[in-house]
N, CA, C and O atoms as a GROMACS GRO file, in nm:
protein
  636
    1MET      N    1   0.902   1.095  -1.240
    1MET     CA    2   0.848   1.081  -1.173
    1MET      C    3   0.932   0.973  -1.187
    1MET      O    4   1.005   0.928  -1.276
    2ALA      N    5   0.886   0.928  -1.012
    2ALA     CA    6   0.985   0.713  -0.952
    2ALA      C    7   0.839   0.677  -1.008
    2ALA      O    8   0.729   0.732  -1.020
    3GLN      N    9   0.911   0.533  -1.041
    3GLN     CA   10   0.778   0.445  -1.014
    3GLN      C   11   0.829   0.356  -0.888
    3GLN      O   12   0.924   0.277  -0.887
    4ILE      N   13   0.707   0.402  -0.742
    4ILE     CA   14   0.666   0.361  -0.657
    4ILE      C   15   0.624   0.243  -0.661
    4ILE      O   16   0.607   0.205  -0.777
    5LEU      N   17   0.594   0.148  -0.565
    5LEU     CA   18   0.545   0.063  -0.525
    5LEU      C   19   0.444   0.040  -0.604
    5LEU      O   20   0.379   0.142  -0.626
    6THR      N   21   0.407  -0.052  -0.653
    6THR     CA   22   0.238  -0.070  -0.719
    6THR      C   23   0.133  -0.205  -0.615
    6THR      O   24   0.163  -0.256  -0.507
    7ALA      N   25   0.038  -0.222  -0.679
    7ALA     CA   26  -0.080  -0.266  -0.593
    7ALA      C   27  -0.044  -0.402  -0.657
    7ALA      O   28  -0.013  -0.404  -0.776
    8GLY      N   29  -0.046  -0.562  -0.556
    8GLY     CA   30  -0.040  -0.663  -0.564
    8GLY      C   31   0.127  -0.691  -0.516
    8GLY      O   32   0.164  -0.807  -0.531
    9THR      N   33   0.208  -0.614  -0.473
    9THR     CA   34   0.333  -0.610  -0.367
    9THR      C   35   0.288  -0.593  -0.244
    9THR      O   36   0.206  -0.512  -0.201
   10PRO      N   37   0.348  -0.673  -0.191
   10PRO     CA   38   0.370  -0.753  -0.075
   10PRO      C   39   0.421  -0.545   0.046
   10PRO      O   40   0.529  -0.487   0.042
   11ALA      N   41   0.361  -0.524   0.084
   11ALA     CA   42   0.400  -0.445   0.185
   11ALA      C   43   0.587  -0.432   0.240
   11ALA      O   44   0.616  -0.499   0.338
   12PRO      N   45   0.668  -0.372   0.191
   12PRO     CA   46   0.812  -0.405   0.290
   12PRO      C   47   0.772  -0.299   0.442
   12PRO      O   48   0.742  -0.184   0.474
   13GLU      N   49   0.807  -0.467   0.513
   13GLU     CA   50   0.816  -0.425   0.650
   13GLU      C   51   0.929  -0.340   0.753
   13GLU      O   52   1.052  -0.353   0.748
   14PHE      N   53   0.869  -0.268   0.826
   14PHE     CA   54   0.978  -0.177   0.839
   14PHE      C   55   0.955  -0.078   1.052
   14PHE      O   56   0.852  -0.021   1.085
   15SER      N   57   1.045  -0.088   1.121
   15SER     CA   58   0.992  -0.006   1.212
   15SER      C   59   1.029   0.161   1.266
   15SER      O   60   1.148   0.193   1.258
   16LEU      N   61   0.959   0.237   1.306
   16LEU     CA   62   0.990   0.379   1.286
   16LEU      C   63   1.001   0.449   1.430
   16LEU      O   64   0.947   0.392   1.526
   17HIS      N   65   1.053   0.545   1.445
   17HIS     CA   66   0.996   0.628   1.564
   17HIS      C   67   0.887   0.653   1.583
   17HIS      O   68   0.854   0.645   1.464
   18VAL      N   69   0.785   0.682   1.638
   18VAL     CA   70   0.692   0.737   1.620
   18VAL      C   71   0.702   0.907   1.765
   18VAL      O   72   0.652   1.017   1.744
   19THR      N   73   0.759   0.878   1.857
   19THR     CA   74   0.822   0.975   1.928
   19THR      C   75   0.965   0.921   2.067
   19THR      O   76   0.965   0.851   2.169
   20PRO      N   77   1.031   0.972   2.020
   20PRO     CA   78   1.204   0.977   2.115
   20PRO      C   79   1.166   0.843   2.180
   20PRO      O   80   1.271   0.781   2.161
   21ASP      N   81   1.120   0.795   2.217
   21ASP     CA   82   1.155   0.690   2.297
   21ASP      C   83   1.045   0.557   2.204
   21ASP      O   84   1.099   0.447   2.205
   22GLN      N   85   0.940   0.560   2.147
   22GLN     CA   86   0.863   0.490   2.100
   22GLN      C   87   0.862   0.427   2.002
   22GLN      O   88   0.798   0.505   1.931
   23LYS      N   89   0.902   0.275   1.887
   23LYS     CA   90   0.917   0.326   1.785
   23LYS      C   91   0.749   0.213   1.735
   23LYS      O   92   0.683   0.180   1.834
   24LEU      N   93   0.697   0.167   1.606
   24LEU     CA   94   0.553   0.157   1.547
   24LEU      C   95   0.607   0.071   1.458
   24LEU      O   96   0.690   0.094   1.370
   25SER      N   97   0.558  -0.024   1.485
   25SER     CA   98   0.609  -0.145   1.343
   25SER      C   99   0.489  -0.138   1.256
   25SER      O  100   0.390  -0.065   1.266
   26LEU      N  101   0.523  -0.245   1.156
   26LEU     CA  102   0.374  -0.211   1.045
   26LEU      C  103   0.398  -0.386   1.067
   26LEU      O  104   0.392  -0.426   0.951
   27SER      N  105   0.415  -0.467   1.125
   27SER     CA  106   0.362  -0.537   1.148
   27SER      C  107   0.262  -0.556   1.310
   27SER      O  108   0.169  -0.629   1.345
   28GLU      N  109   0.340  -0.453   1.372
   28GLU     CA  110   0.204  -0.439   1.451
   28GLU      C  111   0.038  -0.418   1.418
   28GLU      O  112  -0.057  -0.457   1.485
   29LEU      N  113   0.042  -0.334   1.276
   29LEU     CA  114  -0.053  -0.278   1.223
   29LEU      C  115  -0.167  -0.366   1.167
   29LEU      O  116  -0.281  -0.328   1.140
   30SER      N  117  -0.095  -0.540   1.150
   30SER     CA  118  -0.125  -0.658   1.112
   30SER      C  119  -0.294  -0.680   1.123
   30SER      O  120  -0.350  -0.620   1.215
   31GLY      N  121  -0.359  -0.745   1.054
   31GLY     CA  122  -0.501  -0.756   1.031
   31GLY      C  123  -0.621  -0.624   1.055
   31GLY      O  124  -0.738  -0.605   1.087
   32ARG      N  125  -0.446  -0.526   0.995
   32ARG     CA  126  -0.591  -0.396   0.961
   32ARG      C  127  -0.589  -0.341   0.820
   32ARG      O  128  -0.488  -0.354   0.752
   33PRO      N  129  -0.679  -0.292   0.782
   33PRO     CA  130  -0.620  -0.193   0.660
   33PRO      C  131  -0.498  -0.036   0.723
   33PRO      O  132  -0.506   0.027   0.828
   34VAL      N  133  -0.384  -0.015   0.594
   34VAL     CA  134  -0.312   0.017   0.639
   34VAL      C  135  -0.252   0.186   0.559
   34VAL      O  136  -0.151   0.186   0.489
   35ILE      N  137  -0.312   0.281   0.579
   35ILE     CA  138  -0.259   0.398   0.479
   35ILE      C  139  -0.129   0.419   0.507
   35ILE      O  140  -0.092   0.386   0.620
   36LEU      N  141  -0.050   0.464   0.433
   36LEU     CA  142   0.073   0.546   0.434
   36LEU      C  143   0.057   0.715   0.374
   36LEU      O  144  -0.048   0.756   0.324
   37ALA      N  145   0.109   0.750   0.382
   37ALA     CA  146   0.142   0.859   0.361
   37ALA      C  147   0.307   0.942   0.352
   37ALA      O  148   0.401   0.950   0.431
   38PHE      N  149   0.289   0.973   0.267
   38PHE     CA  150   0.487   1.010   0.234
   38PHE      C  151   0.443   1.101   0.192
   38PHE      O  152   0.348   1.131   0.120
   39TYR      N  153   0.583   1.186   0.281
   39TYR     CA  154   0.567   1.354   0.202
   39TYR      C  155   0.685   1.395   0.272
   39TYR      O  156   0.737   1.364   0.379
   40PRO      N  157   0.724   1.505   0.144
   40PRO     CA  158   0.868   1.550   0.171
   40PRO      C  159   0.944   1.629   0.358
   40PRO      O  160   1.045   1.602   0.423
   41ALA      N  161   0.814   1.739   0.380
   41ALA     CA  162   0.899   1.780   0.530
   41ALA      C  163   0.800   1.799   0.597
   41ALA      O  164   0.694   1.789   0.536
   42ASP      N  165   0.795   1.830   0.730
   42ASP     CA  166   0.676   1.926   0.784
   42ASP      C  167   0.642   2.015   0.781
   42ASP      O  168   0.522   2.033   0.807
   43TRP      N  169   0.723   2.119   0.749
   43TRP     CA  170   0.723   2.242   0.726
   43TRP      C  171   0.702   2.342   0.648
   43TRP      O  172   0.705   2.464   0.658
   44SER      N  173   0.675   2.239   0.540
   44SER     CA  174   0.648   2.359   0.354
   44SER      C  175   0.473   2.338   0.391
   44SER      O  176   0.385   2.271   0.446
   45PRO      N  177   0.503   2.432   0.324
   45PRO     CA  178   0.343   2.487   0.279
   45PRO      C  179   0.282   2.344   0.246
   45PRO      O  180   0.224   2.279   0.332
   46VAL      N  181   0.297   2.303   0.129
   46VAL     CA  182   0.239   2.217   0.130
   46VAL      C  183   0.262   2.144   0.117
   46VAL      O  184   0.249   2.103   0.002
   47CYS      N  185   0.312   2.062   0.207
   47CYS     CA  186   0.279   1.936   0.302
   47CYS      C  187   0.238   1.975   0.448
   47CYS      O  188   0.272   1.907   0.545
   48GLY      N  189   0.180   2.062   0.454
   48GLY     CA  190   0.098   2.129   0.572
   48GLY      C  191  -0.029   2.126   0.513
   48GLY      O  192  -0.126   2.093   0.580
   49ASP      N  193  -0.039   2.156   0.402
   49ASP     CA  194  -0.205   2.123   0.348
   49ASP      C  195  -0.236   2.028   0.320
   49ASP      O  196  -0.355   2.017   0.291
   50GLN      N  197  -0.118   1.864   0.310
   50GLN     CA  198  -0.112   1.769   0.309
   50GLN      C  199  -0.190   1.735   0.418
   50GLN      O  200  -0.312   1.730   0.414
   51MET      N  201  -0.101   1.704   0.545
   51MET     CA  202  -0.123   1.622   0.600
   51MET      C  203  -0.256   1.697   0.675
   51MET      O  204  -0.304   1.643   0.775
   52ALA      N  205  -0.321   1.841   0.617
   52ALA     CA  206  -0.442   1.907   0.730
   52ALA      C  207  -0.564   1.838   0.633
   52ALA      O  208  -0.686   1.846   0.647
   53LEU      N  209  -0.489   1.772   0.535
   53LEU     CA  210  -0.652   1.718   0.455
   53LEU      C  211  -0.683   1.630   0.518
   53LEU      O  212  -0.794   1.629   0.572
   54TYR      N  213  -0.584   1.514   0.536
   54TYR     CA  214  -0.566   1.371   0.582
   54TYR      C  215  -0.614   1.380   0.710
   54TYR      O  216  -0.706   1.301   0.733
   55ASN      N  217  -0.569   1.474   0.833
   55ASN     CA  218  -0.665   1.460   0.921
   55ASN      C  219  -0.824   1.477   0.915
   55ASN      O  220  -0.907   1.422   0.987
   56GLU      N  221  -0.851   1.604   0.771
   56GLU     CA  222  -0.976   1.611   0.793
   56GLU      C  223  -1.048   1.470   0.735
   56GLU      O  224  -1.170   1.456   0.748
   57ILE      N  225  -1.000   1.408   0.696
   57ILE     CA  226  -1.066   1.245   0.671
   57ILE      C  227  -1.048   1.146   0.772
   57ILE      O  228  -1.095   1.033   0.784
   58LEU      N  229  -0.989   1.197   0.824
   58LEU     CA  230  -0.960   1.074   0.919
   58LEU      C  231  -1.053   0.996   0.970
   58LEU      O  232  -1.054   0.873   0.976
   59PRO      N  233  -1.147   1.088   1.013
   59PRO     CA  234  -1.299   1.018   1.088
   59PRO      C  235  -1.329   0.897   0.966
   59PRO      O  236  -1.368   0.786   1.001
   60GLU      N  237  -1.311   0.929   0.836
   60GLU     CA  238  -1.401   0.801   0.750
   60GLU      C  239  -1.226   0.660   0.769
   60GLU      O  240  -1.238   0.540   0.795
   61PHE      N  241  -1.092   0.733   0.746
   61PHE     CA  242  -1.024   0.562   0.794
   61PHE      C  243  -1.083   0.496   0.921
   61PHE      O  244  -1.120   0.379   0.932
   62LYS      N  245  -1.084   0.578   1.000
   62LYS     CA  246  -1.171   0.493   1.175
   62LYS      C  247  -1.282   0.439   1.148
   62LYS      O  248  -1.337   0.371   1.235
   63LYS      N  249  -1.340   0.457   1.020
   63LYS     CA  250  -1.464   0.423   1.081
   63LYS      C  251  -1.498   0.255   1.007
   63LYS      O  252  -1.602   0.188   0.995
   64HIS      N  253  -1.325   0.228   0.961
   64HIS     CA  254  -1.326   0.169   0.885
   64HIS      C  255  -1.243   0.052   0.917
   64HIS      O  256  -1.242  -0.048   0.844
   65GLY      N  257  -1.171   0.061   1.026
   65GLY     CA  258  -1.038   0.051   1.168
   65GLY      C  259  -0.932   0.049   1.026
   65GLY      O  260  -0.892  -0.054   0.972
   66ALA      N  261  -0.905   0.172   0.989
   66ALA     CA  262  -0.769   0.212   0.926
   66ALA      C  263  -0.643   0.280   0.978
   66ALA      O  264  -0.662   0.369   1.062
   67GLU      N  265  -0.559   0.262   0.955
   67GLU     CA  266  -0.449   0.344   1.042
   67GLU      C  267  -0.416   0.429   1.005
   67GLU      O  268  -0.306   0.377   0.988
   68LEU      N  269  -0.402   0.525   0.969
   68LEU     CA  270  -0.267   0.678   0.865
   68LEU      C  271  -0.194   0.646   0.946
   68LEU      O  272  -0.232   0.620   1.061
   69LEU      N  273  -0.049   0.637   0.903
   69LEU     CA  274   0.090   0.691   0.941
   69LEU      C  275   0.136   0.777   0.833
   69LEU      O  276   0.137   0.758   0.712
   70GLY      N  277   0.176   0.882   0.909
   70GLY     CA  278   0.222   0.973   0.796
   70GLY      C  279   0.373   0.926   0.766
   70GLY      O  280   0.411   0.835   0.841
   71ILE      N  281   0.483   0.978   0.653
   71ILE     CA  282   0.639   0.945   0.733
   71ILE      C  283   0.679   1.003   0.616
   71ILE      O  284   0.642   0.999   0.498
   72SER      N  285   0.769   1.061   0.683
   72SER     CA  286   0.889   1.165   0.670
   72SER      C  287   1.024   1.162   0.746
   72SER      O  288   1.053   1.143   0.864
   73VAL      N  289   1.124   1.198   0.588
   73VAL     CA  290   1.225   1.216   0.680
   73VAL      C  291   1.326   1.303   0.776
   73VAL      O  292   1.440   1.290   0.819
   74ASP      N  293   1.242   1.378   0.783
   74ASP     CA  294   1.207   1.425   0.964
   74ASP      C  295   1.236   1.400   1.141
   74ASP      O  296   1.175   1.317   1.208
   75GLY      N  297   1.310   1.465   1.178
   75GLY     CA  298   1.302   1.336   1.294
   75GLY      C  299   1.196   1.346   1.383
   75GLY      O  300   1.106   1.416   1.338
   76VAL      N  301   1.170   1.286   1.528
   76VAL     CA  302   1.102   1.307   1.546
   76VAL      C  303   1.057   1.418   1.605
   76VAL      O  304   0.939   1.444   1.583
   77TRP      N  305   1.142   1.517   1.699
   77TRP     CA  306   1.111   1.632   1.778
   77TRP      C  307   1.077   1.686   1.670
   77TRP      O  308   0.958   1.698   1.698
   78CYS      N  309   1.090   1.751   1.516
   78CYS     CA  310   1.038   1.849   1.401
   78CYS      C  311   0.886   1.765   1.410
   78CYS      O  312   0.794   1.832   1.458
   79HIS      N  313   0.850   1.614   1.363
   79HIS     CA  314   0.691   1.601   1.385
   79HIS      C  315   0.637   1.621   1.485
   79HIS      O  316   0.521   1.656   1.464
   80ASP      N  317   0.680   1.613   1.659
   80ASP     CA  318   0.640   1.696   1.695
   80ASP      C  319   0.597   1.799   1.747
   80ASP      O  320   0.504   1.810   1.827
   81ALA      N  321   0.639   1.847   1.720
   81ALA     CA  322   0.611   2.013   1.707
   81ALA      C  323   0.547   2.019   1.564
   81ALA      O  324   0.456   2.101   1.574
   82PHE      N  325   0.552   1.970   1.433
   82PHE     CA  326   0.415   1.996   1.389
   82PHE      C  327   0.310   1.919   1.367
   82PHE      O  328   0.221   1.910   1.282
   83ALA      N  329   0.344   1.863   1.466
   83ALA     CA  330   0.142   1.759   1.443
   83ALA      C  331   0.092   1.843   1.564
   83ALA      O  332  -0.018   1.894   1.545
   84LYS      N  333   0.167   1.877   1.716
   84LYS     CA  334   0.079   2.004   1.801
   84LYS      C  335   0.044   2.111   1.681
   84LYS      O  336  -0.072   2.128   1.643
   85ASP      N  337   0.167   2.188   1.621
   85ASP     CA  338   0.115   2.284   1.595
   85ASP      C  339   0.030   2.329   1.475
   85ASP      O  340  -0.003   2.442   1.439
   86ARG      N  341  -0.008   2.148   1.399
   86ARG     CA  342  -0.110   2.174   1.259
   86ARG      C  343  -0.230   2.042   1.364
   86ARG      O  344  -0.276   1.945   1.305
   87HIS      N  345  -0.244   2.054   1.433
   87HIS     CA  346  -0.362   1.933   1.553
   87HIS      C  347  -0.393   1.830   1.491
   87HIS      O  348  -0.507   1.805   1.451
   88LEU      N  349  -0.240   1.717   1.470
   88LEU     CA  350  -0.281   1.620   1.377
   88LEU      C  351  -0.322   1.479   1.517
   88LEU      O  352  -0.279   1.450   1.629
   89HIS      N  353  -0.391   1.447   1.455
   89HIS     CA  354  -0.454   1.295   1.501
   89HIS      C  355  -0.427   1.173   1.441
   89HIS      O  356  -0.513   1.090   1.413
   90PHE      N  357  -0.313   1.164   1.423
   90PHE     CA  358  -0.250   1.051   1.369
   90PHE      C  359  -0.082   1.058   1.351
   90PHE      O  360  -0.027   1.164   1.321
   91PRO      N  361   0.002   0.916   1.376
   91PRO     CA  362   0.132   0.980   1.402
   91PRO      C  363   0.200   0.979   1.274
   91PRO      O  364   0.158   0.939   1.165
   92LEU      N  365   0.296   1.024   1.302
   92LEU     CA  366   0.463   1.086   1.230
   92LEU      C  367   0.531   1.022   1.258
   92LEU      O  368   0.544   0.981   1.374
   93MET      N  369   0.603   0.987   1.157
   93MET     CA  370   0.689   0.849   1.173
   93MET      C  371   0.809   0.904   1.108
   93MET      O  372   0.795   0.967   1.004
   94ALA      N  373   0.949   0.883   1.170
   94ALA     CA  374   1.052   0.928   1.137
   94ALA      C  375   1.165   0.825   1.097
   94ALA      O  376   1.234   0.739   1.153
   95ASP      N  377   1.148   0.880   0.964
   95ASP     CA  378   1.242   0.786   0.813
   95ASP      C  379   1.319   0.883   0.854
   95ASP      O  380   1.344   0.965   0.766
   96PHE      N  381   1.380   0.910   0.991
   96PHE     CA  382   1.532   1.020   0.921
   96PHE      C  383   1.693   0.906   0.932
   96PHE      O  384   1.790   0.938   0.862
   97GLU      N  385   1.703   0.764   1.036
   97GLU     CA  386   1.844   0.702   0.997
   97GLU      C  387   1.835   0.609   1.024
   97GLU      O  388   1.847   0.582   1.143
   98PRO      N  389   1.809   0.502   0.926
   98PRO     CA  390   1.944   0.536   0.843
   98PRO      C  391   1.805   0.700   0.740
   98PRO      O  392   1.692   0.748   0.751
   99LYS      N  393   1.957   0.714   0.641
   99LYS     CA  394   1.799   0.830   0.651
   99LYS      C  395   1.707   0.785   0.514
   99LYS      O  396   1.750   0.714   0.423
  100GLY      N  397   1.641   0.813   0.518
  100GLY     CA  398   1.511   0.764   0.414
  100GLY      C  399   1.477   0.567   0.384
  100GLY      O  400   1.425   0.485   0.308
  101ALA      N  401   1.513   0.575   0.441
  101ALA     CA  402   1.550   0.357   0.438
  101ALA      C  403   1.420   0.319   0.382
  101ALA      O  404   1.411   0.249   0.281
  102VAL      N  405   1.302   0.370   0.459
  102VAL     CA  406   1.156   0.277   0.429
  102VAL      C  407   1.141   0.390   0.326
  102VAL      O  408   1.134   0.319   0.225
  103ALA      N  409   1.133   0.500   0.286
  103ALA     CA  410   1.128   0.547   0.143
  103ALA      C  411   1.201   0.476   0.008
  103ALA      O  412   1.172   0.486  -0.111
  104ARG      N  413   1.273   0.425   0.056
  104ARG     CA  414   1.342   0.395  -0.094
  104ARG      C  415   1.248   0.312  -0.098
  104ARG      O  416   1.170   0.321  -0.193
  105ALA      N  417   1.215   0.152   0.060
  105ALA     CA  418   1.159   0.054   0.061
  105ALA      C  419   1.034   0.050  -0.001
  105ALA      O  420   0.959  -0.047   0.005
  106TYR      N  421   1.004   0.183  -0.077
  106TYR     CA  422   0.900   0.158  -0.107
  106TYR      C  423   0.922   0.254  -0.257
  106TYR      O  424   0.830   0.308  -0.318
  107ALA      N  425   1.016   0.255  -0.282
  107ALA     CA  426   1.073   0.302  -0.418
  107ALA      C  427   1.009   0.462  -0.415
  107ALA      O  428   0.967   0.485  -0.529
  108ALA      N  429   0.986   0.590  -0.319
  108ALA     CA  430   0.930   0.693  -0.259
  108ALA      C  431   1.036   0.786  -0.194
  108ALA      O  432   1.007   0.875  -0.114
  109TYR      N  433   1.211   0.744  -0.253
  109TYR     CA  434   1.264   0.796  -0.233
  109TYR      C  435   1.360   0.934  -0.321
  109TYR      O  436   1.468   0.922  -0.380
  110ARG      N  437   1.281   1.053  -0.303
  110ARG     CA  438   1.384   1.152  -0.414
  110ARG      C  439   1.547   1.159  -0.353
  110ARG      O  440   1.581   1.220  -0.252
  111GLU      N  441   1.622   1.094  -0.426
  111GLU     CA  442   1.789   1.110  -0.411
  111GLU      C  443   1.856   1.210  -0.400
  111GLU      O  444   1.945   1.231  -0.317
  112GLU      N  445   1.794   1.318  -0.533
  112GLU     CA  446   1.883   1.448  -0.482
  112GLU      C  447   1.826   1.532  -0.416
  112GLU      O  448   1.884   1.640  -0.419
  113GLU      N  449   1.740   1.531  -0.361
  113GLU     CA  450   1.694   1.614  -0.257
  113GLU      C  451   1.689   1.546  -0.086
  113GLU      O  452   1.691   1.621   0.012
  114GLY      N  453   1.683   1.439  -0.077
  114GLY     CA  454   1.756   1.328   0.018
  114GLY      C  455   1.584   1.375   0.166
  114GLY      O  456   1.585   1.405   0.286
  115THR      N  457   1.444   1.352   0.041
  115THR     CA  458   1.342   1.384   0.108
  115THR      C  459   1.262   1.240   0.029
  115THR      O  460   1.278   1.170  -0.070
  116SER      N  461   1.191   1.249   0.118
  116SER     CA  462   0.991   1.145   0.050
  116SER      C  463   1.020   1.181  -0.068
  116SER      O  464   1.115   1.253  -0.098
  117GLU      N  465   0.910   1.113  -0.170
  117GLU     CA  466   0.800   1.170  -0.280
  117GLU      C  467   0.716   1.216  -0.185
  117GLU      O  468   0.738   1.227  -0.065
  118ARG      N  469   0.580   1.254  -0.268
  118ARG     CA  470   0.450   1.247  -0.180
  118ARG      C  471   0.349   1.147  -0.270
  118ARG      O  472   0.278   1.159  -0.371
  119ALA      N  473   0.390   1.027  -0.161
  119ALA     CA  474   0.348   0.904  -0.213
  119ALA      C  475   0.241   0.851  -0.177
  119ALA      O  476   0.268   0.809  -0.064
  120LEU      N  477   0.111   0.818  -0.203
  120LEU     CA  478   0.034   0.701  -0.096
  120LEU      C  479   0.015   0.553  -0.126
  120LEU      O  480   0.026   0.502  -0.237
  121PHE      N  481  -0.010   0.503  -0.036
  121PHE     CA  482   0.053   0.317   0.004
  121PHE      C  483  -0.126   0.286   0.046
  121PHE      O  484  -0.160   0.381   0.116
  122VAL      N  485  -0.259   0.179   0.025
  122VAL     CA  486  -0.279   0.155   0.125
  122VAL      C  487  -0.283   0.012   0.075
  122VAL      O  488  -0.284  -0.039  -0.037
  123ILE      N  489  -0.288  -0.058   0.261
  123ILE     CA  490  -0.249  -0.201   0.278
  123ILE      C  491  -0.346  -0.183   0.301
  123ILE      O  492  -0.418  -0.088   0.331
  124ASP      N  493  -0.352  -0.367   0.272
  124ASP     CA  494  -0.494  -0.402   0.272
  124ASP      C  495  -0.440  -0.505   0.445
  124ASP      O  496  -0.329  -0.492   0.497
  125LYS      N  497  -0.523  -0.573   0.487
  125LYS     CA  498  -0.500  -0.645   0.579
  125LYS      C  499  -0.414  -0.806   0.624
  125LYS      O  500  -0.367  -0.855   0.726
  126LYS      N  501  -0.424  -0.837   0.515
  126LYS     CA  502  -0.321  -0.935   0.519
  126LYS      C  503  -0.155  -0.829   0.452
  126LYS      O  504  -0.084  -0.920   0.410
  127GLY      N  505  -0.081  -0.703   0.430
  127GLY     CA  506   0.030  -0.730   0.451
  127GLY      C  507   0.012  -0.658   0.270
  127GLY      O  508   0.108  -0.593   0.229
  128VAL      N  509  -0.057  -0.667   0.215
  128VAL     CA  510  -0.002  -0.659   0.039
  128VAL      C  511  -0.073  -0.445   0.045
  128VAL      O  512  -0.126  -0.365   0.121
  129ILE      N  513  -0.025  -0.456  -0.078
  129ILE     CA  514  -0.081  -0.297  -0.139
  129ILE      C  515  -0.214  -0.334  -0.235
  129ILE      O  516  -0.246  -0.419  -0.318
  130THR      N  517  -0.268  -0.225  -0.176
  130THR     CA  518  -0.380  -0.260  -0.322
  130THR      C  519  -0.450  -0.152  -0.357
  130THR      O  520  -0.562  -0.149  -0.408
  131TRP      N  521  -0.349  -0.026  -0.317
  131TRP     CA  522  -0.335   0.132  -0.414
  131TRP      C  523  -0.250   0.156  -0.411
  131TRP      O  524  -0.191   0.074  -0.340
  132SER      N  525  -0.149   0.268  -0.466
  132SER     CA  526  -0.026   0.363  -0.487
  132SER      C  527  -0.085   0.439  -0.564
  132SER      O  528  -0.150   0.393  -0.657
  133TYR      N  529  -0.073   0.575  -0.539
  133TYR     CA  530  -0.019   0.661  -0.593
  133TYR      C  531   0.058   0.833  -0.568
  133TYR      O  532   0.058   0.928  -0.490
  134LEU      N  533   0.103   0.794  -0.670
  134LEU     CA  534   0.205   0.926  -0.672
  134LEU      C  535   0.204   1.077  -0.666
  134LEU      O  536   0.162   1.086  -0.781
  135SER      N  537   0.212   1.186  -0.633
  135SER     CA  538   0.140   1.277  -0.646
  135SER      C  539   0.288   1.332  -0.724
  135SER      O  540   0.391   1.267  -0.739
  136PRO      N  541   0.257   1.474  -0.766
  136PRO     CA  542   0.363   1.557  -0.803
  136PRO      C  543   0.439   1.642  -0.721
  136PRO      O  544   0.380   1.749  -0.734
  137VAL      N  545   0.558   1.666  -0.623
  137VAL     CA  546   0.586   1.707  -0.487
  137VAL      C  547   0.528   1.820  -0.524
  137VAL      O  548   0.406   1.823  -0.506
  138ALA      N  549   0.583   1.927  -0.575
  138ALA     CA  550   0.536   2.074  -0.550
  138ALA      C  551   0.329   2.083  -0.582
  138ALA      O  552   0.280   2.192  -0.616
  139VAL      N  553   0.276   2.010  -0.572
  139VAL     CA  554   0.173   2.008  -0.614
  139VAL      C  555   0.078   1.997  -0.478
  139VAL      O  556   0.133   1.914  -0.405
  140ASN      N  557  -0.026   2.042  -0.423
  140ASN     CA  558  -0.102   2.041  -0.262
  140ASN      C  559  -0.195   1.896  -0.318
  140ASN      O  560  -0.279   1.931  -0.402
  141PRO      N  561  -0.197   1.747  -0.289
  141PRO     CA  562  -0.257   1.702  -0.289
  141PRO      C  563  -0.419   1.717  -0.271
  141PRO      O  564  -0.488   1.648  -0.346
  142GLU      N  565  -0.487   1.802  -0.175
  142GLU     CA  566  -0.613   1.815  -0.256
  142GLU      C  567  -0.642   1.900  -0.410
  142GLU      O  568  -0.748   1.956  -0.439
  143GLN      N  569  -0.517   1.894  -0.498
  143GLN     CA  570  -0.566   1.952  -0.638
  143GLN      C  571  -0.563   1.906  -0.722
  143GLN      O  572  -0.580   1.943  -0.839
  144THR      N  573  -0.525   1.763  -0.648
  144THR     CA  574  -0.507   1.628  -0.788
  144THR      C  575  -0.554   1.514  -0.807
  144THR      O  576  -0.458   1.446  -0.769
  145GLU      N  577  -0.625   1.448  -0.835
  145GLU     CA  578  -0.665   1.318  -0.832
  145GLU      C  579  -0.683   1.254  -0.717
  145GLU      O  580  -0.784   1.193  -0.679
  146SER      N  581  -0.558   1.273  -0.650
  146SER     CA  582  -0.515   1.190  -0.541
  146SER      C  583  -0.633   1.198  -0.466
  146SER      O  584  -0.697   1.095  -0.482
  147SER      N  585  -0.683   1.272  -0.398
  147SER     CA  586  -0.798   1.394  -0.303
  147SER      C  587  -0.900   1.266  -0.329
  147SER      O  588  -0.875   1.178  -0.246
  148GLY      N  589  -0.987   1.234  -0.401
  148GLY     CA  590  -1.085   1.218  -0.471
  148GLY      C  591  -1.025   1.096  -0.404
  148GLY      O  592  -1.020   1.110  -0.282
  149ARG      N  593  -0.977   0.976  -0.451
  149ARG     CA  594  -0.928   0.851  -0.459
  149ARG      C  595  -0.882   0.800  -0.316
  149ARG      O  596  -0.900   0.682  -0.283
  150LEU      N  597  -0.826   0.885  -0.241
  150LEU     CA  598  -0.838   0.801  -0.069
  150LEU      C  599  -0.968   0.845   0.004
  150LEU      O  600  -1.040   0.781   0.080
  151ARG      N  601  -0.976   0.968  -0.040
  151ARG     CA  602  -1.148   0.985   0.002
  151ARG      C  603  -1.223   0.844  -0.006
  151ARG      O  604  -1.274   0.773   0.081
  152ASN      N  605  -1.213   0.832  -0.127
  152ASN     CA  606  -1.241   0.650  -0.122
  152ASN      C  607  -1.190   0.509  -0.134
  152ASN      O  608  -1.231   0.411  -0.196
  153TRP      N  609  -1.086   0.530  -0.054
  153TRP     CA  610  -0.974   0.433   0.002
  153TRP      C  611  -1.017   0.317  -0.019
  153TRP      O  612  -0.964   0.246  -0.105
  154GLN      N  613  -1.104   0.283   0.044
  154GLN     CA  614  -1.215   0.140   0.090
  154GLN      C  615  -1.246   0.103  -0.019
  154GLN      O  616  -1.176   0.008  -0.055
  155ASN      N  617  -1.328   0.138  -0.098
  155ASN     CA  618  -1.273   0.116  -0.280
  155ASN      C  619  -1.244   0.053  -0.321
  155ASN      O  620  -1.305  -0.009  -0.407
  156ARG      N  621  -1.098   0.026  -0.272
  156ARG     CA  622  -0.973  -0.049  -0.319
  156ARG      C  623  -0.911  -0.108  -0.173
  156ARG      O  624  -0.788  -0.123  -0.175
  157ARG      N  625  -0.950  -0.129  -0.100
  157ARG     CA  626  -0.860  -0.203  -0.029
  157ARG      C  627  -0.953  -0.353  -0.034
  157ARG      O  628  -1.072  -0.366  -0.060
  158SER      N  629  -0.834  -0.475   0.006
  158SER     CA  630  -0.889  -0.607   0.020
  158SER      C  631  -1.041  -0.632   0.145
  158SER      O  632  -1.037  -0.548   0.235
  159VAL      N  633  -1.107  -0.686   0.152
  159VAL     CA  634  -1.181  -0.698   0.277
  159VAL      C  635  -1.136  -0.829   0.360
  159VAL      O  636  -1.189  -0.854   0.468
   0.00000   0.00000   0.00000
């Protein structure tokens, strides 16, 4: 498996489309904790379960003022249809062109497949990664220890 960026590393800045005409930058969320959820593809069965899990625990993130962002190499139109179909209440960001540039910056790109790893990053208010986790790409995160760890993300963030 890849070696993703680890705790203590400044989070690489990025700006990605969340809609066809709107971008969101990490720097726009400065002063708030951010959770980045990289995943391979919108319509795969495992990714659907993964995003549903995050949607389920979204109120816990919001309670602490954290922003959850899903990131894959799919385009904005694909993200839009997927989010509507799955009733997701957090932004999905298109790391589409240049393909995987943000996933590469976080060392979470799968070169052979041209997709993102299934990786999580918790970024503190100062823009530093406080926790990261790489899940096996074919395993539902709910079936791994990352589920419990992510549910307790606030224990890993800097205040």
